[in-house]
ROKOLMI-936414 format. One record per atom (N, C-alpha, C): residue in one letter; x, y, z. Coordinates in steps of 0.2 Angstrom, whole numbers, padded with zeros to 4 digits, always signed. Layout:
<nodes>
AXYZ
...
</nodes>
This chain:
<nodes>
M-0452-0328+0401
M-0445-0326+0400
M-0443-0327+0394
E-0440-0322+0390
E-0437-0323+0384
E-0431-0327+0384
S-0430-0332+0379
S-0424-0336+0378
S-0419-0331+0376
P-0412-0333+0378
P-0407-0328+0376
P-0405-0328+0369
K-0403-0322+0367
K-0401-0322+0359
K-0394-0325+0359
H-0392-0326+0353
H-0385-0328+0351
H-0382-0324+0346
T-0376-0323+0346
T-0372-0320+0341
T-0370-0325+0335
P-0369-0323+0329
P-0367-0327+0324
P-0362-0332+0325
L-0358-0331+0331
L-0352-0336+0332
L-0354-0341+0337
Y-0360-0341+0339
Y-0362-0345+0345
Y-0360-0352+0345
H-0361-0355+0339
H-0359-0363+0338
H-0351-0364+0338
I-0348-0358+0336
I-0341-0358+0336
I-0338-0358+0344
H-0342-0354+0348
H-0339-0354+0355
H-0341-0360+0359
A-0347-0363+0357
A-0349-0369+0360
A-0344-0375+0358
S-0342-0375+0351
S-0338-0381+0349
S-0331-0380+0352
L-0328-0374+0354
L-0323-0373+0357
L-0322-0375+0364
G-0328-0377+0367
G-0329-0378+0374
G-0330-0372+0379
A-0332-0367+0376
A-0333-0361+0380
A-0338-0363+0385
K-0337-0360+0391
K-0343-0359+0396
K-0347-0353+0395
L-0354-0354+0393
L-0358-0350+0390
L-0363-0347+0396
V-0364-0341+0397
V-0368-0338+0401
V-0372-0333+0399
P-0378-0331+0403
P-0382-0326+0401
P-0379-0319+0402
F-0379-0314+0397
F-0377-0308+0398
F-0379-0303+0393
G-0383-0298+0396
G-0386-0292+0391
G-0391-0295+0386
G-0395-0301+0388
G-0400-0304+0384
G-0397-0309+0379
Y-0390-0310+0380
Y-0387-0315+0375
Y-0384-0320+0379
E-0383-0326+0376
E-0379-0331+0379
E-0372-0331+0376
M-0367-0329+0380
M-0361-0327+0378
M-0355-0331+0382
P-0349-0332+0379
P-0344-0335+0382
P-0341-0332+0388
V-0341-0334+0394
V-0337-0331+0399
V-0330-0333+0399
S-0328-0339+0397
S-0321-0342+0396
S-0321-0347+0392
Y-0316-0349+0390
Y-0314-0355+0386
Y-0310-0360+0390
P-0308-0366+0388
P-0305-0371+0393
P-0298-0368+0395
A-0295-0364+0392
A-0288-0362+0395
A-0290-0358+0401
G-0296-0355+0403
G-0298-0351+0409
G-0296-0344+0408
I-0299-0340+0413
I-0300-0332+0413
I-0292-0330+0414
A-0288-0332+0418
A-0282-0330+0419
A-0277-0330+0413
A-0278-0336+0410
A-0273-0337+0404
A-0276-0332+0398
E-0282-0331+0398
E-0285-0326+0392
E-0283-0319+0394
H-0283-0318+0400
H-0281-0311+0402
H-0274-0310+0401
R-0270-0315+0402
R-0262-0314+0401
R-0261-0314+0393
A-0265-0317+0390
A-0264-0318+0382
A-0265-0310+0380
V-0270-0307+0382
V-0270-0299+0380
V-0266-0295+0383
R-0263-0296+0389
R-0258-0292+0391
R-0251-0293+0387
E-0250-0299+0386
E-0243-0301+0383
E-0243-0302+0376
R-0248-0304+0373
R-0248-0305+0366
R-0254-0302+0362
V-0260-0306+0361
V-0265-0303+0357
V-0272-0308+0359
G-0277-0306+0360
G-0283-0310+0361
G-0288-0307+0356
V-0294-0311+0355
V-0300-0309+0351
V-0306-0311+0355
F-0310-0305+0355
F-0317-0306+0359
F-0322-0306+0354
D-0328-0310+0354
D-0334-0309+0351
D-0338-0304+0355
V-0339-0298+0352
V-0343-0293+0356
V-0349-0290+0352
S-0351-0295+0348
S-0357-0294+0343
S-0363-0293+0347
H-0363-0294+0353
H-0370-0292+0357
H-0370-0285+0358
M-0365-0281+0357
M-0367-0274+0358
M-0371-0271+0353
G-0374-0265+0354
G-0379-0262+0350
G-0376-0256+0346
E-0379-0256+0340
E-0377-0250+0335
E-0383-0247+0332
F-0383-0240+0334
F-0388-0237+0330
F-0385-0232+0325
E-0388-0231+0319
E-0386-0227+0314
E-0390-0220+0314
V-0387-0214+0313
V-0391-0208+0312
V-0389-0205+0306
T-0394-0204+0301
T-0392-0200+0295
T-0398-0195+0294
G-0396-0191+0289
G-0400-0185+0287
G-0397-0179+0289
P-0399-0173+0286
P-0396-0166+0287
P-0395-0164+0294
D-0399-0166+0299
D-0399-0164+0306
D-0395-0170+0310
R-0391-0174+0307
R-0388-0179+0311
R-0383-0177+0316
N-0379-0173+0315
N-0374-0171+0320
N-0377-0167+0325
A-0382-0163+0323
A-0386-0159+0329
A-0389-0163+0334
F-0392-0168+0330
F-0396-0173+0335
F-0393-0177+0339
V-0386-0179+0337
V-0382-0183+0342
V-0379-0178+0347
Q-0378-0172+0345
Q-0376-0167+0350
Q-0381-0166+0355
L-0387-0167+0354
L-0393-0167+0359
L-0393-0173+0364
V-0392-0178+0361
V-0393-0185+0364
V-0387-0187+0368
T-0381-0184+0366
T-0375-0186+0370
T-0371-0180+0372
C-0367-0181+0378
C-0365-0175+0382
C-0358-0173+0379
N-0354-0177+0376
N-0347-0175+0372
N-0349-0171+0366
D-0344-0168+0363
D-0345-0163+0358
D-0344-0167+0351
V-0349-0169+0348
V-0349-0171+0341
V-0345-0167+0336
G-0347-0161+0337
G-0343-0156+0333
G-0336-0155+0332
A-0333-0159+0337
A-0325-0159+0338
A-0323-0164+0334
L-0327-0168+0330
L-0325-0174+0327
L-0324-0173+0320
H-0320-0175+0316
H-0319-0176+0309
H-0322-0182+0307
A-0324-0184+0301
A-0325-0190+0298
A-0319-0195+0299
G-0320-0201+0302
G-0315-0205+0303
G-0313-0205+0311
Q-0316-0201+0315
Q-0315-0201+0322
Q-0320-0204+0326
A-0318-0205+0332
A-0324-0208+0337
A-0322-0204+0343
Q-0327-0205+0348
Q-0326-0202+0354
Q-0330-0206+0360
Y-0328-0207+0366
Y-0331-0210+0371
Y-0336-0204+0374
S-0343-0206+0376
S-0348-0202+0376
S-0353-0205+0382
A-0358-0202+0382
A-0364-0204+0387
A-0371-0201+0384
I-0376-0206+0385
I-0383-0204+0384
I-0385-0202+0391
L-0388-0197+0392
L-0390-0195+0399
L-0397-0194+0400
T-0400-0194+0406
T-0406-0191+0408
T-0406-0184+0409
E-0412-0181+0411
E-0412-0174+0412
E-0409-0173+0419
Q-0408-0177+0423
Q-0405-0176+0430
Q-0398-0177+0429
G-0395-0178+0423
G-0387-0179+0422
G-0385-0185+0423
T-0389-0191+0424
T-0387-0197+0426
T-0387-0201+0419
F-0383-0207+0420
F-0383-0212+0414
F-0389-0215+0412
V-0391-0215+0406
V-0394-0219+0403
V-0390-0225+0400
D-0385-0223+0397
D-0380-0228+0395
D-0373-0224+0393
D-0367-0227+0394
D-0361-0224+0391
D-0361-0227+0384
C-0357-0224+0379
C-0357-0226+0372
C-0351-0223+0369
V-0350-0226+0363
V-0345-0223+0358
V-0348-0220+0352
V-0347-0215+0350
V-0349-0211+0344
V-0344-0211+0338
Y-0346-0214+0333
Y-0342-0214+0327
Y-0345-0209+0321
R-0341-0204+0319
R-0342-0199+0314
R-0340-0201+0307
F-0345-0203+0302
F-0343-0204+0295
F-0345-0198+0291
E-0343-0198+0286
E-0344-0192+0280
E-0352-0192+0280
D-0356-0198+0280
D-0363-0197+0279
D-0367-0199+0284
R-0365-0201+0290
R-0369-0204+0295
R-0365-0204+0302
V-0369-0204+0307
V-0365-0204+0314
V-0369-0212+0317
M-0364-0215+0320
M-0365-0222+0323
M-0364-0222+0330
L-0369-0224+0334
L-0368-0224+0342
L-0368-0231+0344
V-0363-0233+0347
V-0362-0240+0350
V-0363-0241+0357
V-0369-0244+0359
V-0371-0245+0366
V-0371-0252+0369
N-0372-0252+0375
N-0372-0258+0379
N-0377-0263+0377
A-0375-0270+0377
A-0381-0275+0375
A-0387-0274+0379
G-0386-0274+0385
G-0392-0275+0390
G-0396-0269+0389
N-0394-0263+0387
N-0397-0257+0386
N-0400-0255+0379
I-0400-0260+0374
I-0402-0258+0368
I-0409-0255+0367
A-0413-0259+0370
A-0421-0256+0369
A-0422-0250+0373
T-0419-0250+0380
T-0419-0244+0383
T-0416-0238+0380
D-0411-0239+0377
D-0407-0233+0374
D-0411-0230+0367
W-0413-0236+0364
W-0417-0235+0357
W-0423-0230+0359
E-0427-0233+0364
E-0433-0229+0366
E-0432-0222+0368
H-0426-0221+0372
H-0425-0214+0374
H-0423-0210+0368
I-0418-0212+0363
I-0416-0208+0358
I-0421-0207+0353
V-0426-0212+0352
V-0431-0210+0347
V-0436-0205+0350
A-0437-0205+0356
A-0442-0200+0359
A-0439-0193+0358
Q-0432-0192+0357
Q-0430-0186+0356
Q-0430-0183+0349
K-0433-0187+0344
K-0432-0186+0337
K-0436-0179+0335
R-0443-0180+0338
R-0446-0173+0337
R-0446-0171+0330
G-0444-0165+0328
G-0445-0162+0322
G-0438-0162+0319
A-0433-0166+0321
A-0426-0167+0318
A-0427-0171+0312
N-0424-0168+0307
N-0423-0171+0300
N-0418-0176+0300
V-0419-0182+0303
V-0415-0188+0304
V-0419-0194+0303
R-0414-0199+0300
R-0417-0206+0300
R-0413-0210+0305
L-0417-0213+0310
L-0414-0218+0315
L-0415-0225+0313
R-0409-0229+0313
R-0410-0236+0312
R-0405-0240+0317
D-0408-0244+0320
D-0405-0250+0325
D-0402-0255+0320
V-0396-0255+0320
V-0393-0260+0315
V-0389-0265+0319
S-0391-0267+0325
S-0387-0271+0330
S-0387-0278+0327
A-0393-0280+0325
A-0394-0287+0323
A-0390-0289+0317
E-0389-0284+0312
E-0385-0285+0306
E-0378-0283+0306
T-0375-0281+0312
T-0368-0279+0313
T-0364-0284+0318
G-0359-0286+0315
G-0354-0290+0319
G-0348-0286+0322
L-0345-0289+0327
L-0340-0284+0330
L-0335-0289+0334
L-0329-0289+0332
L-0323-0292+0336
L-0319-0287+0339
A-0317-0288+0345
A-0312-0284+0348
A-0305-0288+0348
V-0300-0286+0344
V-0293-0289+0344
V-0288-0284+0348
Q-0286-0287+0354
Q-0283-0283+0359
Q-0277-0286+0361
G-0272-0281+0362
G-0265-0283+0365
G-0260-0281+0361
P-0254-0281+0364
P-0247-0278+0360
P-0247-0282+0353
G-0249-0287+0352
G-0248-0290+0345
G-0254-0289+0340
A-0259-0285+0342
A-0264-0284+0338
A-0263-0281+0331
E-0259-0276+0332
E-0256-0272+0326
E-0253-0276+0320
V-0248-0280+0323
V-0245-0285+0318
V-0249-0290+0315
L-0254-0293+0319
L-0259-0298+0317
L-0263-0295+0311
L-0266-0289+0313
L-0270-0286+0308
L-0267-0284+0302
G-0261-0282+0302
G-0257-0279+0297
G-0255-0285+0292
Q-0256-0292+0294
Q-0254-0297+0290
Q-0261-0299+0286
L-0267-0296+0287
L-0273-0298+0285
L-0276-0292+0281
T-0273-0287+0280
T-0276-0281+0277
T-0271-0277+0273
T-0273-0273+0268
T-0269-0268+0265
T-0270-0262+0268
V-0275-0261+0272
V-0276-0255+0276
V-0270-0253+0281
G-0268-0247+0281
G-0261-0245+0285
G-0263-0245+0293
V-0265-0251+0296
V-0267-0251+0302
V-0262-0247+0307
A-0256-0248+0306
A-0251-0244+0310
A-0252-0236+0310
M-0255-0234+0305
M-0256-0226+0305
M-0263-0224+0308
I-0266-0229+0309
I-0273-0227+0313
I-0272-0224+0320
P-0273-0218+0321
P-0272-0216+0328
P-0278-0219+0333
Y-0277-0218+0340
Y-0281-0219+0345
Y-0287-0216+0343
Y-0294-0219+0344
Y-0300-0217+0343
Y-0301-0213+0336
H-0298-0217+0332
H-0299-0215+0324
H-0301-0222+0321
F-0303-0222+0314
F-0305-0228+0311
F-0303-0227+0304
A-0304-0233+0301
A-0303-0233+0293
A-0307-0239+0290
E-0309-0238+0284
E-0313-0243+0281
E-0308-0247+0276
G-0310-0254+0275
G-0306-0257+0271
G-0308-0265+0273
R-0304-0269+0269
R-0305-0276+0269
R-0300-0280+0274
V-0302-0284+0278
V-0298-0288+0284
V-0300-0296+0281
A-0295-0299+0279
A-0296-0305+0277
A-0302-0306+0272
G-0302-0302+0268
G-0307-0302+0263
G-0313-0298+0264
V-0314-0298+0271
V-0321-0296+0274
V-0321-0288+0274
Q-0326-0284+0271
Q-0326-0277+0272
Q-0328-0275+0279
C-0324-0271+0282
C-0324-0269+0290
C-0324-0262+0289
F-0326-0259+0296
F-0322-0253+0297
F-0317-0255+0304
I-0312-0252+0304
I-0306-0254+0309
I-0305-0248+0313
S-0307-0249+0319
S-0306-0244+0324
S-0301-0245+0329
R-0297-0240+0330
R-0292-0241+0336
R-0295-0240+0343
T-0299-0244+0345
T-0302-0243+0352
T-0303-0250+0355
G-0305-0250+0362
G-0305-0256+0366
G-0307-0254+0373
Y-0307-0260+0376
Y-0310-0260+0383
Y-0305-0264+0388
T-0298-0264+0386
T-0294-0268+0390
T-0288-0265+0393
G-0287-0258+0390
G-0281-0254+0392
G-0275-0256+0388
E-0276-0261+0383
E-0270-0262+0379
E-0272-0259+0372
D-0266-0259+0368
D-0268-0257+0361
D-0272-0262+0357
G-0276-0260+0352
G-0280-0265+0349
G-0285-0262+0345
F-0289-0265+0342
F-0294-0263+0337
F-0301-0267+0338
E-0305-0263+0336
E-0313-0266+0335
E-0315-0266+0328
L-0316-0272+0326
L-0318-0273+0318
L-0326-0273+0318
Y-0329-0270+0314
Y-0336-0269+0313
Y-0337-0272+0306
C-0342-0277+0305
C-0343-0280+0299
C-0350-0282+0298
R-0352-0284+0292
R-0358-0287+0292
R-0359-0294+0296
A-0365-0295+0299
A-0365-0300+0304
A-0364-0307+0299
A-0366-0307+0294
A-0365-0313+0289
A-0358-0314+0287
D-0353-0310+0289
D-0346-0311+0287
D-0342-0312+0293
L-0345-0312+0299
L-0342-0312+0305
L-0337-0319+0306
E-0341-0325+0304
E-0337-0331+0305
E-0330-0331+0301
T-0331-0328+0294
T-0324-0328+0290
T-0319-0325+0295
L-0321-0318+0298
L-0316-0314+0301
L-0313-0318+0307
W-0318-0321+0310
W-0316-0325+0316
W-0310-0330+0315
H-0312-0334+0309
H-0307-0340+0308
H-0301-0337+0306
A-0300-0331+0303
A-0294-0328+0300
A-0290-0325+0306
L-0294-0323+0312
L-0290-0320+0317
L-0289-0325+0323
A-0293-0330+0325
A-0292-0334+0331
A-0288-0340+0329
G-0285-0342+0334
G-0282-0349+0333
G-0275-0349+0336
A-0271-0355+0335
A-0264-0355+0337
A-0260-0351+0333
G-0255-0347+0336
G-0250-0343+0333
G-0254-0336+0330
R-0260-0336+0332
R-0264-0329+0330
R-0266-0327+0337
A-0273-0325+0337
A-0276-0322+0343
A-0280-0327+0347
E-0279-0327+0353
E-0281-0332+0359
E-0289-0330+0359
P-0294-0335+0358
P-0300-0333+0360
P-0302-0331+0367
C-0305-0326+0368
C-0306-0324+0375
C-0313-0322+0376
G-0316-0324+0383
G-0322-0322+0384
G-0323-0316+0389
L-0330-0315+0392
L-0332-0310+0395
L-0328-0309+0402
G-0326-0315+0405
G-0322-0315+0411
G-0316-0311+0411
A-0312-0312+0405
A-0305-0309+0405
A-0307-0302+0402
R-0312-0300+0399
R-0314-0293+0397
R-0315-0290+0403
D-0318-0293+0408
D-0320-0290+0415
D-0314-0288+0419
T-0309-0293+0419
T-0303-0292+0423
T-0299-0287+0420
L-0298-0286+0414
L-0294-0282+0410
L-0296-0276+0411
R-0303-0274+0410
R-0306-0267+0410
R-0306-0265+0417
L-0307-0269+0423
L-0306-0267+0429
L-0299-0264+0430
E-0294-0268+0429
E-0287-0266+0430
E-0285-0259+0426
A-0288-0258+0420
A-0288-0251+0417
A-0291-0246+0419
G-0296-0247+0424
G-0300-0242+0428
G-0306-0239+0423
Y-0308-0244+0419
Y-0314-0242+0415
Y-0321-0245+0418
P-0326-0240+0418
P-0331-0241+0422
P-0336-0246+0418
L-0340-0250+0421
L-0345-0255+0418
L-0352-0253+0420
Y-0356-0252+0414
Y-0363-0249+0415
Y-0367-0255+0419
G-0371-0253+0424
G-0374-0258+0428
G-0370-0260+0434
S-0364-0258+0435
S-0360-0259+0440
S-0358-0252+0444
D-0353-0250+0439
D-0349-0243+0442
D-0353-0237+0439
I-0357-0237+0434
I-0361-0232+0432
I-0368-0235+0431
D-0373-0230+0432
D-0380-0232+0431
D-0385-0226+0432
A-0391-0227+0432
A-0396-0221+0431
A-0396-0217+0438
S-0391-0219+0443
S-0391-0215+0449
S-0385-0211+0449
V-0380-0211+0444
V-0374-0209+0445
V-0373-0203+0439
T-0369-0197+0440
T-0368-0193+0434
T-0360-0194+0432
P-0359-0192+0427
P-0352-0192+0425
P-0346-0189+0430
Y-0349-0183+0432
Y-0344-0180+0437
Y-0343-0185+0443
E-0348-0188+0446
E-0347-0193+0451
E-0343-0198+0449
A-0343-0201+0443
A-0339-0207+0441
A-0332-0205+0438
G-0331-0199+0439
G-0323-0197+0437
G-0323-0196+0429
L-0329-0195+0426
L-0329-0194+0418
L-0332-0187+0416
G-0330-0183+0420
G-0331-0175+0418
G-0328-0174+0412
W-0323-0177+0410
W-0320-0175+0404
W-0324-0176+0397
I-0329-0180+0398
I-0333-0182+0392
I-0339-0177+0392
V-0340-0173+0397
V-0346-0168+0397
V-0343-0161+0395
K-0346-0159+0390
K-0344-0152+0386
K-0349-0148+0388
L-0349-0144+0393
L-0355-0139+0395
L-0355-0134+0390
E-0349-0132+0387
E-0348-0126+0383
E-0348-0128+0375
K-0351-0133+0373
K-0350-0136+0366
K-0354-0132+0361
G-0358-0127+0364
G-0362-0123+0359
G-0368-0126+0356
A-0370-0132+0360
A-0377-0135+0359
A-0379-0138+0365
S-0386-0137+0366
S-0388-0139+0372
S-0389-0147+0372
F-0389-0151+0377
F-0390-0158+0377
F-0394-0160+0383
I-0397-0165+0383
I-0401-0168+0388
I-0396-0169+0395
G-0398-0166+0401
G-0394-0166+0406
G-0390-0160+0407
L-0389-0156+0403
L-0385-0150+0403
L-0386-0146+0410
V-0393-0144+0411
V-0394-0140+0416
V-0392-0143+0423
A-0394-0149+0424
A-0392-0153+0430
A-0385-0153+0431
L-0381-0154+0426
L-0373-0155+0426
L-0370-0149+0427
K-0373-0143+0424
K-0371-0136+0426
K-0371-0135+0434
Q-0377-0137+0437
Q-0378-0135+0443
Q-0374-0140+0448
Q-0372-0146+0446
Q-0368-0150+0449
Q-0361-0148+0449
K-0359-0145+0444
K-0352-0143+0443
K-0351-0137+0447
L-0356-0133+0448
L-0356-0126+0452
L-0356-0129+0460
V-0359-0133+0462
V-0359-0135+0469
V-0355-0140+0471
G-0353-0143+0466
G-0347-0150+0467
G-0351-0156+0469
V-0348-0161+0469
V-0351-0168+0470
V-0350-0170+0477
K-0355-0174+0479
K-0354-0176+0486
K-0351-0183+0487
R-0349-0186+0481
R-0346-0193+0482
R-0343-0194+0475
R-0337-0198+0475
R-0334-0200+0469
R-0332-0207+0468
L-0331-0210+0462
L-0329-0216+0461
L-0322-0217+0463
V-0320-0222+0467
V-0313-0223+0468
V-0311-0230+0467
G-0305-0232+0466
G-0302-0239+0466
G-0300-0239+0473
F-0299-0246+0474
F-0296-0249+0481
F-0293-0255+0480
K-0289-0256+0486
K-0286-0263+0486
K-0288-0265+0493
V-0289-0272+0493
V-0291-0274+0500
V-0285-0276+0503
A-0284-0273+0509
A-0278-0274+0513
A-0276-0281+0516
E-0282-0285+0517
E-0281-0292+0520
E-0280-0297+0514
P-0274-0302+0515
P-0274-0307+0510
P-0279-0312+0510
K-0280-0315+0504
K-0285-0320+0503
K-0293-0318+0505
T-0294-0311+0505
T-0300-0308+0506
T-0302-0305+0499
V-0308-0306+0496
V-0310-0304+0489
V-0317-0300+0491
A-0317-0294+0489
A-0322-0289+0489
A-0326-0289+0483
R-0332-0293+0482
R-0336-0294+0476
R-0342-0288+0476
H-0344-0288+0470
H-0349-0284+0468
H-0355-0284+0473
G-0357-0280+0476
G-0363-0279+0480
G-0362-0279+0488
Y-0355-0280+0490
Y-0354-0281+0496
Y-0354-0274+0500
P-0357-0273+0506
P-0358-0266+0508
P-0351-0263+0510
V-0351-0256+0510
V-0345-0252+0511
V-0346-0248+0516
Y-0342-0248+0522
Y-0343-0243+0528
Y-0338-0239+0529
L-0339-0233+0531
L-0335-0227+0534
L-0337-0226+0541
D-0333-0226+0546
D-0335-0225+0553
D-0341-0229+0554
G-0342-0235+0553
G-0348-0239+0555
G-0354-0238+0551
T-0354-0233+0546
T-0360-0231+0542
T-0360-0234+0536
Q-0364-0237+0533
Q-0364-0239+0525
Q-0365-0233+0521
V-0360-0232+0516
V-0360-0227+0511
V-0361-0229+0504
D-0359-0236+0503
D-0361-0238+0496
D-0360-0246+0497
V-0359-0249+0491
V-0358-0256+0490
V-0352-0256+0485
V-0348-0262+0485
V-0344-0263+0480
V-0347-0263+0473
R-0345-0259+0469
R-0348-0259+0463
R-0344-0264+0458
S-0338-0264+0457
S-0334-0270+0454
S-0329-0272+0459
G-0327-0279+0459
G-0322-0282+0463
G-0320-0289+0462
T-0314-0290+0462
T-0312-0297+0460
T-0304-0297+0461
V-0301-0303+0461
V-0294-0303+0461
V-0292-0304+0453
T-0287-0299+0451
T-0285-0300+0444
T-0278-0302+0443
P-0277-0305+0437
P-0271-0309+0436
P-0264-0304+0436
T-0265-0298+0433
T-0259-0294+0433
T-0258-0291+0440
T-0263-0289+0444
T-0261-0286+0451
T-0259-0291+0455
G-0262-0296+0454
G-0262-0303+0459
G-0265-0301+0466
C-0269-0297+0467
C-0273-0295+0473
C-0280-0294+0472
A-0284-0292+0477
A-0290-0290+0477
A-0291-0283+0476
I-0294-0281+0470
I-0295-0274+0469
I-0303-0273+0468
G-0305-0267+0467
G-0312-0265+0466
G-0313-0257+0465
M-0319-0256+0464
M-0321-0248+0464
M-0328-0248+0467
T-0328-0242+0471
T-0334-0241+0475
T-0335-0233+0475
Y-0340-0230+0478
Y-0341-0223+0478
Y-0340-0221+0486
L-0336-0216+0487
L-0335-0213+0494
L-0337-0206+0494
P-0339-0203+0500
P-0339-0196+0500
P-0333-0192+0498
T-0334-0187+0495
T-0328-0183+0492
T-0323-0182+0497
G-0324-0181+0503
G-0318-0179+0507
G-0314-0186+0509
Q-0317-0192+0508
Q-0313-0198+0510
Q-0311-0201+0503
A-0312-0198+0497
A-0311-0201+0491
A-0304-0199+0488
T-0299-0201+0493
T-0292-0199+0491
T-0288-0205+0492
P-0282-0205+0488
P-0278-0211+0489
P-0275-0211+0497
G-0274-0217+0500
G-0273-0218+0506
G-0278-0219+0511
A-0285-0216+0509
A-0290-0217+0514
A-0292-0223+0515
R-0295-0225+0521
R-0296-0232+0523
R-0304-0232+0524
F-0306-0238+0523
F-0313-0239+0524
F-0314-0247+0525
T-0320-0249+0527
T-0321-0256+0528
T-0326-0260+0523
I-0326-0266+0522
I-0331-0269+0517
I-0333-0276+0521
D-0339-0276+0522
D-0342-0282+0525
D-0341-0288+0519
V-0337-0293+0521
V-0336-0298+0516
V-0338-0304+0520
R-0345-0306+0518
R-0348-0311+0521
R-0348-0311+0529
G-0349-0306+0532
G-0349-0305+0539
G-0343-0303+0542
K-0338-0303+0538
K-0331-0300+0541
K-0330-0293+0538
H-0328-0289+0542
H-0326-0283+0541
H-0318-0282+0538
A-0317-0282+0532
A-0311-0282+0529
A-0309-0274+0528
Q-0302-0273+0529
Q-0299-0267+0528
Q-0298-0266+0520
A-0299-0259+0518
A-0298-0258+0511
A-0295-0251+0511
E-0291-0249+0506
E-0287-0243+0505
E-0288-0240+0497
V-0290-0234+0498
V-0291-0231+0491
V-0284-0230+0488
V-0285-0231+0481
V-0278-0231+0477
V-0280-0227+0470
R-0275-0225+0468
R-0276-0221+0461
R-0277-0226+0455
L-0282-0223+0451
L-0284-0227+0445
L-0280-0225+0440
P-0278-0229+0434
P-0280-0236+0434
P-0275-0240+0438
F-0277-0246+0440
F-0273-0251+0443
F-0267-0253+0440
V-0268-0254+0433
V-0263-0256+0428
V-0262-0250+0423
A-0257-0248+0421
A-0255-0243+0417
A-0258-0245+0410
R-0262-0240+0406
R-0264-0242+0400
R-0259-0241+0395
R-0259-0245+0390
R-0254-0245+0384
R-0257-0243+0378
T-0263-0241+0378
T-0266-0238+0372
T-0262-0234+0368
K-0262-0235+0361
K-0257-0230+0357
K-0260-0224+0356
K-0257-0218+0357
K-0259-0211+0357
K-0258-0209+0350
</nodes>
């Protein structure tokens, strides 16, 4: 078994007393001494900073770069101008997820950001599509550092550290410049449902950037635990839980990232055209557990009329909602707000009710 990898900030996380756990092939901080709930509230109320340098980055250059990324992702790269990003997915021929990703379009290249645990699988899948395309593919994951600065105070904090007009960067756009003297590109994106930015830099510069952002009166260091409760409240899916190789974007409520008519073929197009024509048999839903002090966690069986239809994909008690929430797949006819079903919680059948997503209103800047 391979030993876990570390981000350039591993020793800082350890020195801060972080609880470190294996995740996506890395040893990552799940929380710091203040705890998950305090970190979660810091992001909802002020500003937090996450080390997400475990994520993967692939660079595509060459004359055919845009056409190539059109082939390997389902959203429309042609709709982007330089300085824009989009949420998208890498799909199988069956239209199911290899991974979800963010695509960044630069003047001279395209970059795909993928999930840490899928870097090797995604890379193999993408390289296999190269064939005669005039592109150069580079996995730059190891040399790229990434911090997520999230929360209502993110814009003010960054504005104090850069001459880039961060207030003028729209959602899912990015700009290049220096933050605390470190060359970055600054992307108004995130995975928390709050306004915020993701800062990409050279891995060697990551520590300088962290020290400028994290600390008393600045951004609260936050771990993967708060990242998970925040994204669940915002209704954002997690690969490996809510979406995976058995699920299509239409089933996951992500049909908006599928551009069937973008004027370019893409992997999974035929299967998704057929699925859109006949309709989906199941949908991802949000739910609240009706019974107090009962938490439905990942993997617990989900039943309708005594028949198991799925498992809990994501589930926990979150600080903002103050109750047990989660996501699962239900047959389309029952995937409507107010519908009831049961969850086997350690042998006890607990009642749950479908609710609209997101659980907490997103406050991303449009």
